[in-house]
C-alpha positions as CSV (number, residue, x, y, z in Angstrom):
1,M,55.9,-9.9,-31.5
2,S,59.2,-9.3,-29.7
3,K,62.4,-10.9,-30.7
4,D,62.1,-13.2,-27.7
5,D,58.7,-14.5,-28.8
6,K,60.1,-15.0,-32.3
7,K,62.8,-17.1,-31.0
8,R,60.6,-19.3,-29.0
9,M,58.0,-19.9,-31.8
10,D,58.2,-23.2,-33.7
11,P,59.4,-22.6,-37.2
12,E,56.9,-25.1,-38.6
13,L,54.0,-23.5,-36.9
14,E,55.1,-20.1,-38.1
15,K,55.3,-21.5,-41.7
16,F,51.8,-23.1,-41.4
17,L,50.3,-19.9,-40.1
18,R,51.8,-17.9,-43.0
19,E,50.6,-20.3,-45.5
20,N,47.2,-20.5,-44.0
21,K,46.7,-17.1,-42.8
22,E,43.4,-16.6,-44.6
23,M,41.9,-19.8,-43.1
24,V,43.1,-19.0,-39.6
25,M,41.6,-15.5,-39.9
26,R,38.2,-16.9,-41.2
27,L,38.1,-19.4,-38.3
28,L,38.8,-16.5,-35.8
29,R,36.1,-14.5,-37.4
30,E,33.6,-17.3,-37.3
31,E,34.4,-18.0,-33.6
32,K,34.0,-14.3,-32.8
33,E,30.5,-14.3,-34.6
34,M,29.4,-17.4,-32.7
35,A,30.4,-15.8,-29.3
36,E,28.4,-12.6,-30.3
37,D,25.4,-14.6,-31.4
38,L,25.5,-16.5,-28.1
39,L,25.7,-13.3,-26.1
40,K,22.9,-11.8,-28.1
41,E,20.6,-14.8,-27.5
42,E,21.4,-14.7,-23.8
43,K,20.5,-11.0,-23.6
44,E,17.1,-11.8,-25.4
45,F,16.4,-14.7,-23.0
46,F,17.2,-12.7,-20.0
47,K,15.0,-9.8,-21.3
48,D,12.1,-12.0,-22.0
49,T,12.5,-13.8,-18.6
50,F,12.7,-10.5,-16.8
51,E,9.6,-9.2,-18.7
52,K,7.6,-12.3,-17.8
53,E,8.6,-12.2,-14.2
54,A,7.9,-8.5,-13.9
55,A,4.4,-9.1,-15.4
56,K,3.8,-12.0,-12.9
57,A,4.9,-9.7,-10.0
58,E,2.6,-6.9,-11.2
59,E,-0.4,-9.3,-11.5
60,F,0.4,-10.7,-8.0
61,A,0.6,-7.1,-6.6
62,E,-2.7,-6.3,-8.3
63,K,-4.5,-9.3,-6.7
64,K,-3.3,-8.5,-3.3
65,K,-4.2,-4.9,-3.7
66,D,-7.8,-6.0,-4.7
67,K,-7.9,-8.4,-1.7
68,A,-6.9,-5.6,0.6
69,K,-9.5,-3.3,-0.8
70,E,-12.1,-6.0,-0.3
71,T,-11.0,-6.5,3.3
72,A,-11.0,-2.8,4.1
73,Q,-14.5,-2.5,2.6
74,G,-15.7,-5.4,4.7
75,V,-14.3,-3.9,7.9
76,F,-15.6,-0.5,6.9
77,N,-19.2,-1.9,6.2
78,A,-19.1,-3.8,9.5
79,F,-18.5,-0.6,11.4
80,T,-21.1,1.4,9.6
81,D,-23.8,-1.3,9.9
82,P,-26.8,0.2,11.5
83,E,-27.0,-2.6,14.1
84,V,-23.4,-2.1,15.0
85,Q,-23.9,1.6,15.2
86,K,-26.8,1.1,17.6
87,H,-24.6,-0.9,20.0
88,L,-21.8,1.5,19.7
89,M,-24.1,4.4,20.6
90,A,-25.5,2.4,23.6
91,M,-21.9,1.6,24.6
92,G,-21.0,5.3,24.5
93,L,-23.9,6.3,26.5
94,E,-23.3,3.6,29.1
95,F,-19.7,4.8,29.3
96,M,-20.7,8.5,29.8
97,M,-23.1,7.3,32.6
98,T,-20.3,5.2,34.1
99,V,-18.0,8.2,34.2
100,N,-20.8,10.3,35.6
101,A,-21.5,7.7,38.4
102,L,-17.6,7.6,39.1
103,I,-17.4,11.3,39.4
104,S,-20.4,11.3,41.9
105,A,-18.8,8.5,44.0
106,M,-15.4,9.7,44.0
107,P,-14.1,12.1,46.7
108,L,-13.9,15.0,44.4
109,P,-14.4,18.8,45.3
110,D,-18.1,19.7,45.2
111,T,-17.5,22.0,42.1
112,V,-16.6,18.9,40.0
113,K,-19.7,17.1,41.2
114,D,-21.9,20.2,40.5
115,M,-20.4,20.3,37.0
116,A,-21.1,16.6,36.4
117,E,-24.7,17.1,37.6
118,K,-25.2,20.0,35.2
119,A,-23.8,17.9,32.4
120,K,-26.3,15.1,33.4
121,E,-29.2,17.6,33.3
122,A,-28.2,19.1,30.0
123,R,-27.8,15.6,28.5
124,K,-31.3,14.6,29.9
125,S,-32.8,17.8,28.4
126,A,-31.1,17.3,25.0
127,A,-32.4,13.6,25.0
128,E,-35.9,14.9,25.8
129,D,-35.8,17.5,23.1
130,H,-34.5,14.9,20.6
131,S,-37.4,12.5,21.6
132,K,-39.9,15.2,21.2
133,T,-38.5,16.2,17.7
134,N,-38.6,12.5,16.7
135,A,-42.1,12.1,17.9
136,E,-43.3,15.1,16.0
137,Q,-41.6,14.1,12.8
138,S,-42.9,10.5,12.9
139,K,-46.5,11.4,13.5
140,G,-47.4,11.5,9.9
141,A,-44.2,9.8,8.5
142,K,-43.1,6.3,8.3
143,S,-40.9,4.6,11.0
144,S,-37.6,6.2,11.2
145,A,-35.6,2.9,11.3
146,P,-32.0,3.2,10.7
147,E,-30.9,2.8,7.1
148,K,-27.8,1.2,5.8
149,I,-25.7,3.6,4.0
150,K,-23.0,2.3,1.7
151,I,-20.0,4.7,1.5
152,E,-17.3,4.1,-1.0
153,P,-13.8,5.2,0.0
154,V,-12.2,7.6,-2.4
155,P,-9.0,6.5,-4.0
156,K,-5.8,8.2,-3.1
157,K,-4.4,10.7,-5.5
158,K,-0.8,10.0,-6.5
159,A,1.6,12.2,-4.8
160,T,3.9,14.2,-6.9
161,P,7.5,13.3,-6.2
162,K,9.3,16.0,-4.0
163,A,12.4,17.6,-5.2
164,K,15.4,16.4,-3.2
165,T,17.2,19.1,-1.2
166,S,20.8,19.1,-1.0
167,S,22.7,19.1,2.3
168,K,23.6,22.8,1.7
169,D,19.9,23.7,1.5
170,E,19.2,22.1,4.9
171,E,22.0,24.0,6.7
């Protein structure tokens, strides 16, 4: 303490503190211990709460991930359904025939129209060959109705973290 502080201190208080120094020190120690215990309890409470909330968040994310996988599998199965595939093939063939008809009807050079006609003939020839092959194969075999194939998507491999490059490396 400075001399000014000593002048301002009450002499009775000073006398009391000197006589009861051990008791005052014990009270200060107890107060310090209580504050440390409270801080320790608060840290433990925060840690427990954080761990519980992190577990809840992880569980929530896992549920959403499973739901997304189910939805993706459903969409994938819908597109790979044989009935849908049959209609998609028919739609594709109709589209090709539409383009062919457009090319024939449009005012294009004769070379383009000749090329479209050759493509039409090649397509027709391939369809006939395919029909013959199917007919030959199915003479002694059972009906070749489309079969539903279940394809499971392969899970992604976890990517290894890339090393960060400094700005000096980029220049």
